[in-house]
C-alpha positions in Angstrom: 98.7 109.2 120.8 100.5 109.4 117.4 104.2 108.6 117.2 106.3 111.7 116.9 108.8 111.3 114.0 110.1 114.8 114.5 109.0 116.0 111.1 109.7 119.6 110.2 107.0 122.2 109.8 107.4 122.0 106.1 107.1 118.2 106.1 103.9 118.4 108.3 102.5 121.0 105.8 103.1 118.6 102.9 101.2 115.9 104.8 98.3 118.2 105.5 98.2 119.4 101.9 98.2 115.9 100.6 95.5 114.9 103.1 93.2 117.7 101.9 93.7 116.6 98.2 93.2 112.9 99.2 90.0 113.5 101.2 88.4 116.3 99.2 89.4 115.4 95.6 90.3 111.7 95.5 87.9 110.0 98.1 84.7 111.0 96.3 85.8 109.6 93.0 88.0 106.6 93.9 85.4 104.0 93.2 84.6 105.6 89.9 88.2 105.4 88.7 88.7 101.9 90.0 85.5 100.6 88.3 86.1 102.4 85.0 89.9 102.0 84.8 90.1 105.6 83.7 93.3 107.6 84.1 92.8 110.3 86.7 94.1 113.4 84.8 91.7 115.6 86.9 93.5 114.5 90.1 96.9 115.3 88.5 95.6 118.8 87.9 94.6 119.0 91.6 98.0 117.8 92.7 99.6 120.4 90.4 97.4 123.1 91.9 98.6 122.0 95.4 102.2 122.2 94.2 102.8 118.5 95.0 103.9 117.2 91.6 107.4 118.5 92.1 107.8 117.8 95.8 111.0 115.8 95.2 112.4 117.9 92.3 115.1 120.5 93.2 114.0 124.1 93.4 116.3 125.0 90.6 114.0 123.2 88.3 110.7 124.4 89.7 110.2 121.8 92.4 110.0 122.1 96.2 113.3 120.4 96.8 112.1 118.1 99.6 113.9 115.0 98.4 112.7 111.4 98.7 111.4 112.2 102.2 109.0 114.7 100.8 107.9 112.3 98.1 107.2 109.4 100.4 105.2 111.6 102.9 102.9 112.7 100.1 102.6 109.3 98.5 101.8 107.6 101.9 99.1 110.2 102.6 97.4 109.8 99.2 97.6 106.0 99.3 95.6 106.0 102.6 92.7 106.9 100.3 93.6 105.4 96.9 96.9 103.8 95.8 95.9 103.6 92.1 95.4 107.3 91.7 98.5 108.1 93.9 100.6 105.9 91.6 100.4 108.6 88.9 102.7 110.7 91.1 104.9 107.8 92.4 105.4 106.3 88.9 106.4 109.7 87.5 109.0 110.0 90.1 110.4 106.6 89.1 110.3 107.6 85.4 112.1 110.9 86.0 114.7 109.6 88.6 117.2 108.5 85.9 117.3 112.1 84.6 117.5 113.5 88.1 120.4 111.1 89.0 122.3 110.9 85.8 120.9 113.4 83.3 122.8 116.4 81.8 122.0 119.9 82.8 120.4 120.4 79.4 118.2 117.3 79.9 117.2 118.4 83.4 116.3 121.9 82.2 114.2 120.4 79.3 112.2 117.9 81.3 112.1 118.6 85.0 110.2 121.9 85.1 107.2 120.5 83.3 107.1 117.5 85.6 107.3 119.8 88.6 104.4 121.9 87.3 102.3 118.8 86.6 102.2 119.6 82.8 103.7 116.2 82.0 104.2 112.9 83.7 106.8 110.2 83.1 107.3 106.4 82.8 110.1 104.0 83.6 110.5 101.4 80.8 112.5 98.4 81.7 110.3 95.3 81.7 109.8 93.1 78.7 107.8 89.8 78.1 110.9 87.8 78.8 112.8 90.2 81.0 111.2 90.8 84.3 113.4 89.9 87.3 116.2 89.2 84.8 116.9 92.7 83.4 119.8 91.4 81.3 117.3 89.4 79.1 115.9 92.6 77.4 115.7 92.3 73.6 114.8 95.9 72.7 117.8 97.3 70.7 119.2 100.7 69.8 121.5 100.6 66.7 123.6 103.7 66.1 123.1 105.5 62.8 125.4 108.5 62.7 124.2 111.0 65.3 121.1 109.0 65.9 119.9 105.6 67.3 117.3 103.4 65.8 115.2 101.6 68.4 113.2 98.4 67.8 111.4 96.2 70.2 108.6 96.1 72.8 108.2 96.9 76.5 105.4 95.6 78.7 103.7 96.4 82.1 104.7 100.0 81.8 103.1 102.2 84.5 101.8 105.5 83.1 102.2 103.9 79.6 100.3 105.7 76.9 99.5 108.7 79.2 103.1 109.9 80.0 104.8 112.5 77.9 108.3 111.4 78.9 109.8 107.8 78.9 113.1 106.6 80.2 113.7 103.5 78.2 116.4 100.8 78.7 117.7 99.1 75.5 120.6 97.0 74.3 123.1 99.1 72.4 125.5 96.2 72.2 124.2 92.6 72.2 127.7 91.2 72.7 128.6 93.0 75.9 126.1 91.5 78.3 125.7 93.6 81.4 127.7 96.5 79.8 125.6 96.4 76.7 122.5 98.2 78.1 121.9 101.9 77.7 119.2 104.3 78.7 117.4 106.9 76.5 114.8 109.6 77.0 112.0 109.2 74.5 109.2 111.7 74.0 105.7 110.5 73.5 105.3 112.0 70.0 108.5 110.5 68.6 107.9 108.9 65.2 108.1 105.1 65.4 106.9 105.0 69.0 103.5 103.6 69.6 101.3 101.9 72.3 99.9 98.5 72.4 97.7 96.6 74.8 96.3 98.2 77.9 96.4 95.7 80.8 93.3 95.1 82.9 94.5 94.5 86.4 93.4 93.2 89.8 94.3 96.4 91.6 95.6 99.9 91.0 93.0 100.1 88.2 93.1 103.9 87.9 96.7 103.6 86.8 97.4 102.9 83.1 99.6 99.9 82.4 100.5 99.6 78.7 102.7 97.9 76.2 105.2 100.1 74.3 106.1 99.4 70.7 109.2 100.7 69.0 109.3 100.3 65.2 112.4 102.0 63.7 112.1 104.8 66.3 114.8 107.3 65.6 116.2 109.5 68.4 119.2 111.8 68.6 122.2 110.6 70.6 121.7 113.6 73.0 118.7 111.7 74.3 121.0 109.1 75.9 121.2 109.3 79.7 124.7 108.9 81.1 127.1 107.2 78.8 126.8 104.2 76.5 126.6 100.9 78.4 125.7 102.5 81.7 122.0 101.4 81.5 122.2 98.7 84.1 123.9 100.9 86.7 121.3 103.6 86.0 118.5 101.1 86.5 119.9 99.7 89.7 120.6 103.1 91.3 117.2 104.4 90.2 115.5 101.5 91.9 117.5 102.0 95.0 116.0 105.4 95.3 112.5 104.5 94.2 111.8 101.3 96.2 111.1 103.4 99.3 108.4 105.0 97.2 106.8 101.6 96.8 107.2 101.1 100.5 105.3 104.4 101.1 102.5 103.2 98.8 102.3 100.0 100.9 102.4 101.9 104.2 99.6 104.2 103.0 97.4 101.3 101.9 98.0 99.5 105.2 97.3 102.6 107.3 94.1 103.3 105.4 92.9 99.7 105.8 93.7 99.9 109.6 91.6 103.0 109.9 88.7 101.4 108.0 88.8 98.3 110.2 88.8 100.4 113.4 85.9 102.5 112.2 83.9 99.5 111.3 84.7 97.6 114.5 83.4 100.5 116.6 80.1 100.7 114.9 79.4 97.1 114.1 77.2 95.5 116.8 77.0 91.7 117.4 75.7 89.9 120.4 74.5 93.2 121.8 77.9 95.0 121.8 80.4 96.7 119.5 82.7 94.1 118.0 85.7 96.2 119.0 85.1 95.1 122.6 85.8 91.5 121.6 89.3 90.5 122.5 89.8 88.6 119.3 89.2 91.8 117.3 91.3 93.8 119.7 94.3 91.5 119.2 93.9 91.7 115.4 93.8 95.5 115.5 96.7 95.6 117.9 98.9 93.5 115.6 97.9 95.5 112.6 98.7 98.8 114.3 102.1 97.5 115.6 103.1 96.3 112.2 102.0 99.6 110.5 104.0 101.7 113.0 107.1 99.5 112.7 106.9 99.9 108.9 106.6 103.7 109.2 109.6 103.9 111.6 111.6 101.7 109.2 110.6 103.7 106.1 111.3 107.1 107.6 114.7 106.2 109.0 115.7 104.6 105.7 114.7 107.6 103.6 116.4 110.0 106.1 119.6 108.1 105.5 119.1 108.2 101.7 118.5 111.9 101.6 121.4 112.6 103.9 123.7 110.6 101.5 125.3 108.9 104.5 126.3 106.0 102.3 126.6 105.2 98.6 125.5 101.7 99.3 121.7 101.7 99.9 120.5 98.8 97.9 120.2 96.5 100.9 118.3 99.0 103.0 116.1 100.0 100.1 115.2 96.4 99.4 114.6 95.7 103.1 112.1 98.6 103.5 110.3 97.7 100.3 110.0 94.0 101.3 108.9 94.8 104.9 106.3 97.4 104.1 104.8 95.5 101.2 104.3 92.4 103.2 102.9 94.3 106.1 100.4 95.8 103.6 99.3 92.4 102.5 98.8 91.2 106.1 97.0 94.3 107.3 94.6 94.5 104.4 93.8 90.8 104.6 93.0 91.2 108.3 90.9 94.3 107.6 88.7 92.3 105.2 88.4 89.6 107.9 87.3 92.1 110.5 84.6 93.5 108.2 83.5 89.9 107.4 81.1 89.6 104.5 81.0 93.4 104.1 84.7 93.4 103.6 84.2 91.3 100.5 81.9 93.8 98.9 83.0 96.6 96.6 80.8 99.1 98.4 83.4 98.9 101.2 87.0 100.0 100.6 89.0 97.3 102.2 88.6 94.8 99.4 90.1 97.4 97.0 92.9 98.1 99.4 93.7 94.3 99.5 93.8 94.2 95.7 96.0 97.3 95.5 98.4 96.0 98.2 99.4 93.0 96.2 101.2 94.9 93.5 103.6 96.4 96.0 105.0 92.9 96.5 105.5 92.5 92.8 106.7 95.6 90.9 110.1 97.2 91.2 111.3 93.7 92.1 109.3 90.9 93.7 109.6 90.1 97.4 111.9 87.2 96.4 114.2 89.6 94.4 114.3 91.9 97.4 115.5 89.0 99.5 118.2 88.3 96.9 119.3 92.0 97.1 119.3 91.9 100.9 121.4 88.7 101.0 123.8 90.0 98.5 124.3 93.1 100.6 124.9 91.0 103.7 127.5 89.0 101.8 129.3 92.1 100.6 129.3 93.7 104.1 130.7 90.5 105.6 133.6 90.4 103.0 134.4 94.1 103.7 134.4 93.6 107.5 136.5 90.5 107.6 
């Protein structure tokens, strides 16, 4: 029996559509893209044909208008088969969220329709070599020059880097104002003075492009600023509050896929004259894996329902909780899946070793598990103060 989360017919249709794409288009090529570290443009085209690229984008801009819930349902389903390929969609959502949340009507009309149609993808550009968990340490600057800004500096570990057409970039517009000196700009790929550096070779999510961005006197018009000057940190924080459930969905999809692989293998693998799924040790491992996966799903769906319903403006604690929980479940479940498959689980011919590699990044990007715990604790402290 499958848990009933009372999804609407439209939400169930999204899942079925994503499942078809995942099984018919992604599954046959996932090992190829992982081995060759090639960006999966052909799959983006398939997602566009299935009308999934704009699942979270409002209908007014060509999307399906299904909110964060629609996004996480699709991402989860795709990640059951391949998280690296699915990341092209999830990372684009992260990159475009600053425009969705804080952009002007003109900016939304300019960028969102092409994203929804799958004609372009986006990237979120915050991290630098010395600014990972500490966002305030960024050194990339934007100096005003009349109606323009001149940007100089480097970004690293940028998902979709080099492939995306649209980049939301966080820079310092005033080095003396600390937290209030950070601003956010939209930068198009072909902008003069904007180039790409090293492509990273990663343990997992190898179909996803991770690149260095280089800004050398990159000149952009002031109209490319998102929100107002000095609002960059608020934009980044609120964007991550909305996007971290997307990472949780990636983790949940990976964990679910690994659980399925482990069950399938345990049924057909014979040792000592019987299927290993009849062994109590294996049964207990699978029982724990299934329980953790279902708990993660219930947590994620309830959290996203709350976010989409706009019940509260304060969602940072819940967003951090669900990202932390689902990502750590993914690590435990994929590790146990490899264990159940034994020596075969360690081979690239079987999918669980890749799932374990892919799962690790969900505990790292968009804030490590330690940073999520900081966010959760801060939320608890604020709630305690308010309620006293």
